[in-house]
matplotlib code that plots the C-alpha trace (Angstrom):
import matplotlib.pyplot as plt

x = [-17.2, -14.8, -15.7, -15.7, -14.0, -15.0, -11.9, -10.6, -11.3, -9.4, -11.8, -11.7, -14.2, -14.1, -15.7, -15.8, -12.8, -10.8, -9.7, -10.2, -8.7, -9.8, -9.8, -13.3, -13.5, -16.7, -17.2, -19.9, -20.3, -23.4, -22.2, -20.1, -16.8, -14.2, -10.5, -7.4, -4.2, -1.0, 0.3, -2.8, -4.5, -8.3, -10.0, -13.7, -15.5, -19.2, -21.5, -22.0, -25.6, -24.7, -24.9, -21.9, -23.9, -24.7, -21.0, -20.0, -22.6, -21.1, -17.7, -19.0, -20.5, -17.2, -15.0, -13.6, -12.7, -11.0, -8.9, -7.8, -6.8, -4.9, -3.3, -2.1, -0.6, 1.2, 2.7, 3.9, 5.5, 9.3, 10.2, 11.5, 8.3, 6.5, 5.7, 5.4, 2.0, -0.5, -2.8, -0.5, -0.7, 2.0, 2.1, 3.5, 3.1, 0.3, -1.8, -2.3, -1.0, -1.3, 1.3, 0.3, 2.4, 2.5, 4.5, 6.4, 9.7, 10.5, 11.0, 9.9, 8.6, 6.2, 3.3, -0.1, -2.6, -2.7, -1.0, 2.7, 3.3, 6.0, 6.6, 8.8, 9.9, 9.3, 6.7, 7.8, 11.2, 10.4, 14.0, 14.3, 11.0, 12.2, 15.4, 13.5, 11.1, 14.0, 15.8, 12.7, 11.8, 15.3, 15.1, 11.7, 12.9, 15.8, 13.5, 10.9, 13.4, 15.6, 12.7, 11.4, 14.9, 15.6, 12.2, 12.7, 16.3, 15.3, 12.0, 13.4, 16.0, 17.3, 19.4, 21.3, 21.5, 23.4, 25.7, 24.4, 25.5, 22.9, 23.7, 24.3, 21.0, 21.5, 18.9, 19.0, 16.8, 16.6, 14.9, 14.3, 14.4, 12.8, 15.9, 19.2, 21.5, 25.3, 25.6, 29.4, 29.6, 26.8, 24.8, 21.1, 20.1, 16.4, 14.7, 13.9, 10.5, 9.6, 8.5, 5.4, 4.2, 2.1, 4.1, 3.3, 4.9, 8.1, 8.2, 8.1, 11.0, 13.1, 12.6, 13.3, 16.7, 17.5, 16.7, 19.5, 22.0, 21.0, 20.2, 21.9, 19.8, 16.1, 16.2, 13.4, 15.1, 15.0, 11.2, 10.6, 12.3, 10.2, 7.0, 8.1, 8.9, 6.1, 3.3, 1.5, 4.6, 3.1, 0.0, 2.3, 4.3, 1.2, -0.1, 3.3, 3.3, -0.4, 0.4, 3.6, 3.8, 4.5, 4.4, 8.0, 9.4]
y = [-41.0, -43.9, -46.6, -50.0, -52.8, -56.5, -57.9, -58.6, -61.5, -62.4, -63.3, -64.3, -63.4, -64.7, -62.4, -63.6, -65.8, -63.0, -63.5, -60.5, -61.0, -58.5, -58.0, -57.5, -55.6, -55.6, -52.2, -50.0, -48.1, -47.2, -47.9, -50.5, -48.8, -49.8, -48.8, -49.8, -48.8, -47.7, -51.3, -52.5, -54.3, -54.3, -53.4, -53.4, -52.4, -53.0, -53.4, -56.9, -56.6, -56.5, -60.0, -61.4, -61.8, -58.1, -57.3, -59.6, -58.0, -54.6, -55.9, -57.2, -53.9, -52.2, -54.8, -52.5, -49.8, -52.3, -53.9, -50.5, -49.3, -52.5, -52.3, -48.7, -49.8, -52.6, -50.3, -47.9, -50.8, -51.4, -54.8, -55.9, -55.2, -58.4, -60.3, -63.7, -64.5, -66.8, -64.7, -61.6, -59.7, -58.2, -56.7, -58.6, -57.4, -55.0, -57.6, -58.5, -61.9, -63.7, -65.6, -69.1, -70.9, -74.7, -76.9, -79.3, -81.2, -80.5, -76.8, -74.9, -71.5, -71.4, -69.5, -71.0, -68.6, -65.6, -67.4, -67.6, -70.8, -71.0, -74.7, -74.7, -77.1, -74.5, -71.8, -70.0, -69.2, -65.9, -65.0, -68.3, -67.6, -64.1, -65.4, -68.0, -65.3, -62.9, -65.6, -66.5, -62.9, -62.2, -65.1, -64.0, -60.5, -61.8, -64.0, -61.2, -58.4, -60.6, -61.9, -58.3, -57.0, -59.7, -59.3, -55.5, -55.9, -58.5, -56.8, -53.5, -53.4, -50.0, -51.4, -53.9, -51.2, -49.0, -52.0, -52.0, -55.1, -56.7, -55.1, -56.5, -56.3, -55.4, -55.2, -53.1, -51.1, -47.5, -44.7, -42.1, -43.9, -46.9, -47.6, -46.2, -46.8, -46.5, -46.5, -46.6, -49.5, -51.5, -51.7, -51.2, -51.2, -51.8, -51.0, -54.1, -52.5, -52.4, -56.1, -54.8, -52.9, -54.1, -55.8, -52.9, -50.5, -52.6, -52.8, -49.0, -48.6, -51.2, -49.6, -46.2, -47.4, -49.1, -45.9, -44.2, -46.3, -44.2, -40.9, -40.7, -37.6, -36.8, -34.7, -34.3, -37.0, -39.4, -38.8, -39.1, -42.5, -43.6, -42.6, -44.4, -47.6, -47.5, -45.1, -45.4, -44.9, -41.8, -43.7, -46.5, -43.9, -42.3, -45.7, -46.5, -43.2, -43.8, -47.4, -46.4, -45.4, -41.7, -41.2, -42.2, -41.3]
z = [123.0, 122.5, 120.0, 121.6, 119.6, 119.9, 118.1, 114.6, 112.3, 109.1, 106.3, 102.6, 100.0, 96.4, 93.8, 90.2, 90.9, 92.6, 96.2, 98.5, 101.9, 104.6, 108.3, 109.8, 113.1, 115.0, 116.6, 118.0, 114.8, 112.8, 109.3, 107.4, 107.0, 104.4, 104.4, 102.4, 104.2, 102.6, 102.5, 100.6, 103.6, 103.3, 106.6, 107.3, 110.5, 111.3, 114.2, 115.6, 114.5, 110.8, 109.3, 107.5, 104.3, 104.3, 104.7, 101.9, 99.6, 100.5, 99.5, 96.2, 95.4, 96.1, 94.3, 91.7, 94.2, 96.4, 93.7, 92.3, 95.8, 96.5, 93.1, 93.7, 97.0, 95.3, 92.8, 95.5, 97.4, 96.8, 95.3, 98.7, 100.6, 99.8, 103.0, 101.2, 102.6, 100.8, 98.7, 98.6, 95.4, 93.1, 89.6, 86.6, 83.0, 83.9, 85.7, 89.4, 90.4, 93.7, 95.7, 96.6, 99.2, 99.3, 101.7, 99.6, 100.0, 96.3, 96.2, 93.1, 91.8, 88.8, 87.3, 86.9, 85.3, 87.6, 90.5, 91.4, 93.3, 95.9, 96.8, 99.9, 102.6, 105.4, 104.7, 107.9, 106.4, 104.9, 103.9, 102.0, 100.1, 99.3, 97.8, 95.8, 94.5, 93.6, 91.7, 89.8, 89.1, 87.8, 85.4, 84.3, 83.6, 81.6, 79.6, 78.8, 78.3, 76.1, 74.0, 73.4, 72.7, 70.1, 68.4, 68.0, 66.8, 64.2, 63.2, 62.0, 59.2, 60.1, 62.9, 60.7, 58.0, 60.5, 61.3, 64.9, 66.7, 69.0, 72.4, 75.9, 77.8, 81.5, 84.3, 87.4, 89.7, 88.5, 90.4, 87.6, 84.3, 82.6, 80.6, 79.4, 76.4, 76.0, 72.2, 72.1, 74.5, 73.0, 76.3, 77.0, 80.7, 81.6, 84.9, 86.9, 87.8, 84.1, 84.5, 86.3, 83.2, 80.2, 77.4, 75.0, 77.5, 77.7, 73.9, 73.8, 76.3, 74.5, 71.1, 72.6, 73.8, 70.5, 68.6, 70.6, 68.7, 65.7, 67.4, 70.8, 71.7, 71.9, 68.7, 66.2, 64.1, 67.1, 67.6, 63.8, 63.9, 66.9, 65.1, 61.9, 63.7, 66.4, 65.4, 68.7, 70.9, 72.5, 73.7, 75.1, 76.9, 78.4, 79.5, 81.1, 83.1, 84.1, 85.3, 87.1, 90.7, 91.0, 87.2, 86.6, 83.1]

ax = plt.figure().add_subplot(projection="3d")
ax.plot(x, y, z, "-o")
ax.set_aspect("equal")
plt.show()
C-alpha cells in the first residue's frame, strides 16, 4: 500500500544552543521516522496526528545521534560541496561551525564563536560567496599552519642543531597524505583538509614532517625522535585517523 504524503515543511529546532534544521514530512505512517541523508540533511516523517511538541522532544532525545551523523556527512563532503546556506555546518579545527549569511553592503567574512559570518551584498550569488569563503579559508589555513610550524621549529633545539633552515610551508589538496616533506628543497606541504582536524592532530602532522629533515625515512630512528619530541604522537595519529573521513593516513 502506498504511503500518502501531505507535503514538506522546513523547521528549525535549537537544543542547548545548537541549531538543528530539518525537513518535516507529514505522511500516513505509524511512527516518527528520522533519517539523515548522505549530504547531511535531517529528514523527519510523522503522521498529521502527531503534535509538533512531540516531534521536537523526539529530536531532543536523538540530538547526539543527529549531530554525529551530520558531522560524518560533513567530513565525507568535498571542500567544494558547501551550498552556502544559512545554518549550513562545516568542520574547523575538530569542531562543527555554522555558516551565517547576512545581507550587507560592506562585504566581510569573520568568525564569531562557532559561527562563520558571510556578509554579502547579494546572498543569492552563491559563486561569489564560495569565492569569499575560499579566500578566507586559505588565509586561515596559512595562519594556523604557519603558527604551528613556527612554534614547532622554535620549540625544539634539534632542528637548529642540525642547521635546518625554516622551510617553505605550502598548502594543497592531497588525496592520500596529510603532509609531505622535501628535505633537500626545504619544503613542507600540508593537506588543506587538515584544517578540519583538532589542533593536536595538526601539530602531530607538522612535527612528523619536520622530523623528516633529520630522518628522511620512517626508520626506527625517525620514530624514536618523534617519541622523544612528542611522547603522545601515536594517540594523536589515532585521533586524526578516527576524525578523518575514510581513515586517511
